[in-house]
N, C-alpha and C positions, 0 to 999 in steps of 0.2 A: 816773461810773464807767463803764468800758467794758462793753458787753454780752457775755455769754458766748454762744458759738455752739454749735450742735448737734454740732460736731466735737470739742468739749471745750476748745478754745482760747478765750481772750478775743479779741474783735475786734481786729485789729491793722492794719486798713486800711479804706478805703471803695471801693465800686465807682464807676463813672462817674455813677451817679445819687445818690451820697452815702449809699448803704446800707452798713452795717457788713459786713465779710467777714473771713475768715481767709486770709491769703496763703500760709500754710504748707500748708493743705489744699485750696485751691481747685483744681478740676480732678481731684482725687483722692477727696475725700469730699464728698458732696452737702450734708452738714451745715455746710460751710464758708460757705454763703450763707444759713443759716437761724438767726435769733436764737432762743436757748433761752428760751422764755417761763417756764420753771420752772428757773432756774439752781440749781446745787448750793449747799448751805449750806457756806461755807468757814470758819465760826467754829471756832477751835481747830486748824485745819489749818496745815501748814507747807509752803512751797515751797523746793526746792533748785535752785541753779544747775546746769545740765547740764554745765558745764565745771569750775568751781572748788569746787563743793559748798557755797558759802556759803548761808545760809538766811534766809528772811524769812517773815513771816506771809503765808499765801496770800491773794491778791487779784487780781482781773482787771486791776488797774492796773499790775501788774508786767509788764515787757517780755516778750513772747512767752510769757505765762502759759498753762499747760495743766493742767487738772484731771485727776487720775489716780484715778478712783474705786476701782480695784482695789489701789492701792498706799498705802503709809503717807504718802508725800510727793507733792506736786504738783511741777511743774517750771517753770522760767523761765530767762531769760538776764540776768545782772546787768551785762553790759558788760565783764567782765574781760578779754576778748580784743579789745576795741575795737568801734567801731560802723561801720567801713568796709564 
């Protein structure tokens, strides 16, 4: 399972040393390079695609997964607009 980062995203890349990072937030949020040692409990939560609104059970293994603690749904990208 991909680690959750302090920025709220699941790790979606690695740096030059092989450490997990979030490429969405790197350079913007210092938490993009810090693994969350106490990740959120995602049990019973749902993630919604940011483009087509399809839903899946929340999981760090979803592409571009982001935990949204203040919202009812987390977010991810399902690939509905391609992977280019």
